[in-house]
C-alpha positions in Angstrom: 0.1 0.0 0.0 1.3 3.2 -1.0 0.7 7.0 -0.3 -0.2 8.9 -3.2 0.5 12.3 -4.1 -2.5 14.4 -5.5 -1.0 14.4 -9.0 -1.0 10.7 -9.7 -4.4 9.8 -8.2 -7.4 10.5 -10.5 -10.1 13.1 -9.4 -12.9 11.2 -7.8 -16.4 12.4 -7.7 -19.5 11.2 -6.0 -23.3 11.8 -7.4 -26.3 10.8 -5.5 -29.7 9.9 -7.4 -32.6 9.2 -5.3 -36.2 10.2 -4.1 -35.9 11.5 -0.6 -39.6 11.6 0.1 -40.9 9.0 2.6 -44.5 8.8 3.5 -45.5 8.7 7.4 -44.1 5.5 8.8 -41.8 4.8 5.8 -38.4 3.6 7.0 -36.6 2.4 3.7 -34.3 4.9 1.8 -32.8 3.7 -1.6 -30.1 5.5 -3.4 -27.9 5.1 -6.5 -24.6 6.3 -5.9 -22.4 7.3 -9.0 -18.5 7.2 -8.4 -16.4 8.7 -11.4 -12.6 9.0 -11.7 -11.4 11.2 -14.0 -8.2 12.9 -14.9 -5.6 10.3 -14.6 -4.4 8.4 -17.7 -7.2 6.9 -19.6 -7.4 3.1 -19.8 -4.6 1.6 -21.8 -2.9 5.2 -22.5 0.0 4.1 -20.5 0.5 1.5 -23.2 -0.4 3.3 -26.0 1.6 6.4 -25.2 4.2 5.6 -22.5 5.8 8.8 -23.4 3.2 10.7 -21.7 4.4 9.4 -18.3 7.5 10.9 -16.8 9.9 8.9 -14.7 8.1 7.9 -11.2 4.9 9.3 -12.6 3.2 6.2 -13.9 1.5 4.1 -11.5 3.7 1.2 -10.1 2.2 -2.2 -10.8 2.7 -5.9 -10.8 1.0 -8.5 -12.9 0.8 -12.2 -12.9 -0.6 -14.3 -15.8 -1.6 -17.6 -14.9 -2.2 -19.9 -17.6 -3.9 -23.4 -17.7 -1.2 -26.2 -18.8 -3.4 -29.2 -17.6 -3.8 -32.1 -19.9 -7.2 -30.9 -21.3 -5.5 -27.9 -22.9 -4.2 -30.4 -25.7 -7.6 -31.0 -26.7 -7.7 -29.6 -29.6 -3.8 -28.8 -29.7 -4.7 -25.4 -30.9 -5.9 -24.5 -27.7 -2.5 -24.5 -26.0 -1.1 -22.7 -29.0 -3.7 -20.1 -28.6 -2.9 -19.7 -24.9 0.8 -19.3 -25.5 0.1 -16.8 -28.2 -2.7 -14.8 -26.1 0.0 -14.7 -23.1 2.6 -13.2 -25.4 0.3 -10.7 -26.7 -0.4 -9.5 -23.0 3.2 -9.5 -22.5 3.9 -7.1 -25.1 1.2 -5.0 -23.6 2.7 -4.8 -20.2 4.2 -1.3 -19.7 8.0 -0.7 -19.4 8.8 -0.8 -15.5 6.0 -2.8 -14.5 6.8 -6.0 -12.5 5.6 -9.2 -14.1 5.6 -13.2 -13.8 4.1 -15.8 -15.8 2.8 -19.0 -14.2 1.7 -22.4 -15.7 -1.1 -24.1 -13.8 -1.8 -27.9 -13.3 -2.4 -29.8 -10.1 0.4 -27.6 -9.0 1.5 -24.1 -9.9 4.9 -23.5 -11.7 6.9 -20.6 -12.5 7.3 -20.2 -16.2 9.2 -16.8 -16.1 11.5 -15.4 -14.7 11.6 -18.0 -11.8 13.3 -18.1 -8.3 10.3 -16.8 -6.5 11.1 -13.4 -8.4 9.3 -10.9 -10.6 10.8 -9.5 -14.0 10.6 -5.7 -14.6 9.3 -5.3 -18.1 11.4 -3.9 -20.9 12.4 -5.1 -24.4 14.5 -7.9 -23.3 12.4 -9.3 -20.4 9.5 -9.4 -22.8 11.4 -11.1 -25.3 12.7 -13.7 -22.7 9.5 -14.5 -21.3 7.8 -15.0 -24.7 10.7 -17.5 -25.3 10.0 -19.2 -22.1 6.1 -19.6 -23.4 7.4 -21.8 -26.1 8.6 -24.5 -23.5 4.7 -24.6 -22.1 3.1 -28.0 -22.7 -0.1 -29.6 -21.6 -0.1 -32.4 -19.2 -1.6 -32.8 -15.5 -4.6 -31.9 -13.5 -6.2 -28.6 -12.2 -5.7 -27.2 -8.8 -6.5 -23.3 -9.1 -6.0 -22.5 -5.7 -2.5 -23.3 -5.9 -2.1 -20.9 -8.8 -3.5 -18.0 -6.8 -1.4 -18.7 -3.9 1.7 -18.5 -6.1 0.7 -15.5 -7.8 0.0 -14.0 -4.3 3.4 -14.8 -3.2 5.3 -13.4 -6.3 2.9 -10.1 -6.5 3.5 -9.6 -2.8 7.3 -9.6 -3.3 7.3 -6.1 -5.2 6.8 -2.8 -3.4 4.1 -1.6 -5.7 0.7 -0.1 -5.1 -1.3 -1.9 -7.9 -1.2 -6.0 -8.0 -3.3 -7.8 -10.7 -3.6 -11.2 -11.8 -5.0 -12.8 -15.3 -6.2 -16.3 -14.9 -7.0 -18.6 -17.8 -8.7 -22.0 -17.3 -10.2 -24.4 -19.6 -11.5 -27.2 -17.2 -13.1 -27.9 -13.8 -11.2 -27.3 -10.5 -11.0 -31.1 -10.1 -7.7 -31.7 -8.1 -8.7 -29.8 -4.9 -11.7 -29.2 -3.0 -14.1 -26.4 -3.1 -13.1 -25.5 0.2 -9.4 -25.3 -0.8 -10.2 -23.0 -3.6 -12.4 -21.0 -1.1 -9.6 -20.7 1.3 -7.3 -19.4 -1.2 -9.4 -16.7 -2.3 -10.1 -15.7 1.1 -6.2 -15.5 1.5 -5.7 -13.6 -1.6 -8.9 -11.2 -1.3 -7.7 -7.6 -0.9 -4.2 -8.6 -1.9 -4.4 -8.5 -5.6 -7.2 -8.2 -8.2 -7.8 -10.9 -10.9 -9.4 -11.2 -14.3 -10.8 -14.7 -14.9 -11.4 -16.6 -18.4 -12.8 -19.6 -19.5 -11.7 -20.8 -22.8 -13.8 -23.5 -24.6 -16.8 -25.0 -22.9 -15.5 -27.9 -20.4 -15.3 -25.4 -17.3 -17.4 -24.6 -14.6 -19.1 -21.1 -15.0 -19.7 -20.6 -11.1 -16.1 -21.4 -10.5 -14.8 -18.7 -12.8 -17.2 -16.2 -11.8 -16.6 -16.8 -8.3 -13.0 -16.3 -8.6 -13.4 -13.1 -10.4 -16.1 -12.0 -7.9 -14.0 -12.5 -4.8 -10.8 -11.1 -6.2 -13.0 -7.7 -7.7 -12.0 -8.4 -11.3 -14.1 -9.4 -14.6 -15.2 -12.9 -15.6 -15.6 -14.0 -19.4 -16.0 -16.7 -21.8 -13.6 -17.1 -24.5 -15.7 -19.8 -26.5 -13.3 -19.9 -29.5 -9.7 -20.3 -28.5 -8.8 -18.1 -31.5 -10.2 -15.2 -30.0 -8.0 -15.3 -26.7 -4.9 -13.1 -28.1 -7.6 -9.9 -28.3 -9.2 -10.9 -25.0 -5.7 -11.0 -23.3 -4.5 -7.6 -24.9 -7.8 -5.9 -23.8 -7.4 -7.2 -20.4 -3.9 -6.3 -20.0 -4.4 -2.7 -21.5 -7.2 -2.2 -18.6 -5.0 -3.4 -16.1 -2.2 -1.1 -17.2 -4.9 1.9 -17.1 -5.5 1.3 -13.4 -4.0 4.1 -11.2 -4.8 3.5 -7.7 -5.6 0.2 -5.6 -7.9 -0.8 -2.7 -10.4 2.1 -2.9 -13.2 1.6 -0.7 -16.6 3.0 -0.4 -16.9 4.4 3.1 -20.7 4.6 4.4 -21.6 6.3 7.4 -25.0 6.1 9.0 -26.5 8.1 12.0 -27.8 6.2 15.4 -30.6 4.1 14.7 -30.1 3.7 10.8 -29.3 0.4 9.5 -27.6 -0.8 6.4 -29.9 -3.3 4.5 -27.4 -3.6 1.6 -24.7 -2.2 -0.5 -24.2 -3.6 -4.0 -22.5 -2.4 -7.2 -25.0 -2.3 -10.1 -22.9 -1.0 -13.1 -21.0 -2.2 -15.0 -21.8 -5.5 -13.3 -23.9 -6.8 -10.4 -21.7 -7.4 -7.4 -23.1 -7.9 -3.8 -20.8 -6.0 -1.2 -22.8 -5.9 1.9 -20.9 -8.9 3.5 -17.5 -7.5 2.5 -18.0 -4.4 5.1 -15.0 -3.8 7.4 -15.9 -1.7 10.4 -14.1 1.8 9.9 -15.0 3.7 13.5 -18.2 4.6 14.9 -21.3 3.7 12.5 -18.8 3.8 9.6 -18.2 0.6 7.3 -15.9 0.2 4.3 -16.9 -1.7 1.3 -14.2 -2.6 -1.2 -14.2 -1.7 -4.9 -10.8 -2.8 -6.2 -8.4 -0.8 -8.4 -9.4 2.5 -10.6 -8.4 3.8 -13.7 -10.4 6.6 -15.5 -14.1 5.1 -15.2 -17.4 5.3 -13.6 -19.4 2.9 -11.4 -22.7 2.7 -9.7 -23.7 1.4 -6.3 -27.0 1.0 -5.0 -27.0 1.8 -1.3 -30.5 0.9 0.8 -30.7 2.0 4.6 -33.5 1.5 7.0 -34.0 4.8 8.9 -35.9 5.1 12.3 -39.7 6.4 12.1 -40.2 10.2 11.9 -43.0 12.7 11.8 -44.4 14.5 8.6 -42.3 17.4 8.0 -38.9 16.0 9.7 -36.0 15.3 7.5 -32.6 13.6 8.4 -29.1 12.8 6.7 -29.6 8.9 6.1 -26.1 8.1 5.1 -22.9 9.7 4.2 -20.7 8.1 1.3 -17.1 8.7 0.8 -14.1 7.3 -0.9 -11.0 6.2 1.0 -7.8 4.5 0.5 -5.3 2.8 2.9 -1.8 4.4 3.8 1.1 2.3 4.5 0.9 3.5 8.1 -2.4 1.9 8.7 -4.4 5.2 8.5 -6.5 6.0 5.4 -6.5 8.7 2.9 -9.8 10.4 1.9 -10.2 11.0 -1.9 -12.0 14.2 -1.0 -15.4 13.2 -2.7 -18.6 12.6 -0.7 -22.4 12.2 -1.5 -25.4 12.6 1.0 -28.3 10.4 1.2 -31.4 12.1 2.9 -34.8 11.1 4.2 -37.6 13.6 4.2 -41.1 12.7 5.5 -44.1 14.0 3.6 -48.0 13.8 3.5 -47.6 14.6 -0.3 -48.7 11.1 -1.8 -47.3 11.9 -5.3 -43.8 12.8 -4.1 -43.6 9.7 -1.6 -44.7 7.3 -3.9 -42.6 8.1 -6.9 -39.6 5.8 -7.6 -36.6 7.5 -8.7 -35.5 6.4 -12.3 -32.2 5.4 -11.4 -33.3 3.1 -8.5 -35.8 1.6 -10.4 -33.6 0.7 -13.4 -30.7 -0.7 -11.2 -33.4 -2.7 -9.2 -34.7 -4.2 -12.6 -31.0 -5.0 -13.7 -30.3 -6.7 -10.4 -33.5 -8.8 -10.8 -32.4 -9.5 -14.3 -29.3 -11.0 -13.4 -30.8 -13.0 -10.6 -33.8 -14.5 -12.7 -31.3 -15.6 -15.5 -29.0 -17.5 -12.8 -32.5 -19.2 -11.5 -33.7 -20.1 -15.0 -30.7 -21.6 -16.1 -30.2 -23.7 -12.8 -34.0 -24.6 -13.3 -33.4 -25.6 -16.9 -30.3 -27.7 -16.0 -32.7 -29.4 -13.2 -35.1 -30.4 -15.9 -37.7 -28.0 -14.4 -39.3 -26.6 -17.9 -42.2 -24.5 -16.4 -39.9 -23.0 -13.8 -37.0 -22.3 -16.3 -39.6 -20.8 -18.9 -41.2 -18.5 -16.0 -37.7 -17.1 -14.9 -36.3 -16.7 -18.4 -39.4 -15.2 -19.7 -39.1 -12.5 -16.9 -35.6 -12.1 -18.0 -36.7 -11.4 -21.6 -39.3 -8.8 -20.2 -36.6 -7.0 -18.0 -34.0 -6.9 -20.7 -36.3 -5.5 -23.1 -37.7 -3.0 -20.7 -34.2 -1.5 -19.8 -33.0 -1.6 -23.2 -30.3 -4.1 -22.3 -29.7 -5.4 -25.9 -26.6 -7.4 -25.3 -28.5 -9.5 -22.8 -31.6 -9.6 -24.8 -29.4 -11.1 -27.8 -27.9 -13.9 -25.5 -31.2 -14.8 -23.9 -32.8 -15.4 -27.7 -30.2 -18.0 -28.1 -31.6 -20.2 -25.2 -35.2 -19.3 -25.6 -37.6 -18.5 -28.7 -39.1 -15.2 -27.7 -42.8 -14.7 -28.4 -43.8 -11.7 -26.7 -41.1 -9.5 -25.0 -43.5 -7.1 -23.2 -45.3 -10.0 -21.7 -42.4 -11.9 -21.1 -43.6 -15.1 -23.1 -41.1 -17.6 -24.1 -40.6 -21.0 -25.0 -37.3 -22.9 -24.2 -35.5 -23.9 -27.1 -35.1 -27.7 -27.8 -31.5 -27.6 -28.3 -29.1 -25.0 -27.2 -25.4 -24.7 -28.1 -23.4 -25.2 -24.8 -21.5 -22.0 -25.6 -24.4 -19.9 -25.9 -25.8 -21.2 -22.5 -22.7 -20.7 -20.8 -22.1 -17.2 -22.4 -25.6 -16.1 -21.0 -24.8 -17.3 -17.7 -21.2 -15.8 -17.2 -22.4 -12.5 -18.7 -26.0 -12.4 -16.8 -24.5 -9.8 -14.2 -23.4 -7.2 -17.0 -25.9 -4.3 -16.7 -26.5 -1.0 -18.9 -26.4 2.5 -17.6 -29.6 4.5 -17.2 -30.2 6.6 -20.3 -29.5 10.1 -18.6 
């Protein structure tokens, strides 16, 4: 954890969207909190234009690339070749001066480059050496992803840097360690580095890959065709290189008598944060958001306030942003938003739902009904799956989530979008079903 000067941290802003009016006896307050970071380098700009950074100005970072080398990566043989090419493309995207390592993952984790428990520092020669080392990668053995993550953590923590990031590729199920072992590895790595996870082909477990990304505050996706890996790896690494500040926490303070019902990220993906709270002094808690570059995200904060009489008003919550300092204190990033509650007897005011809140409540439900519908479909419950996926089609249509609507149309025949009337397709390509499940939490933002 590093101290940041004002010059190399993006400027953060917080905007709150809510209907603050409650009816008499009303106690639940909902707000959408938009957090934006601007004025640092744009995503990938450190790669595209390294000359824009003077010495010591670019964010200090370390990345570990974990490549599945289990036996199944040889079926078909092109898969391993595509993985090597994709890793080489990612290495080419690592900015000069960034620490990096490549890990080969089977039922054990091996250092592919540079070795001896070290990280390399990226420049023309180390990038070339790393690509030479990739040629020695071959497939054989099992899959124990927890061992890959623990090795990545050891290597990343050896560098005195502020941003630590992992990229993980797997093509199969985590068959050579227990779910408890993987969970323990994720628990020990959480908060120490962020990690993007990718499943290649269709023989991996969606809930494993999305669970890894969720626990480590990264992204998850499917690369159904191994030929698309290089473009995906390049994009992931460009995004990682654009991160400028790590360990940003959303700090939520509430007054006496107020309780937090939930805090969740709702854009660009739905991510439940409620259970990840760490206490931060009297009536305040911190919710982790990971690393930031130039970007904007939305959070749904729901609090329960004490009852009050008509005409009374109160501050229901105060939201700010903090990052840890090396001495154990925190640096406040200077942006805050206020969530208010005002009791009124004006029925029109107290019953209207803020459009941002309504939109994201729908997007969160959309993610949930897709998961439930696919689980019911796998369990053979045709009626249950049809009802849930029909509701998903209805929600995707109403909110303008065209990407999710397209994915749903590969799993169901849509009869009536507005009514949510669908029929399950008799035959669905496995890649289409897995893509829908993997991307079910992706949301669209409110059209301002």
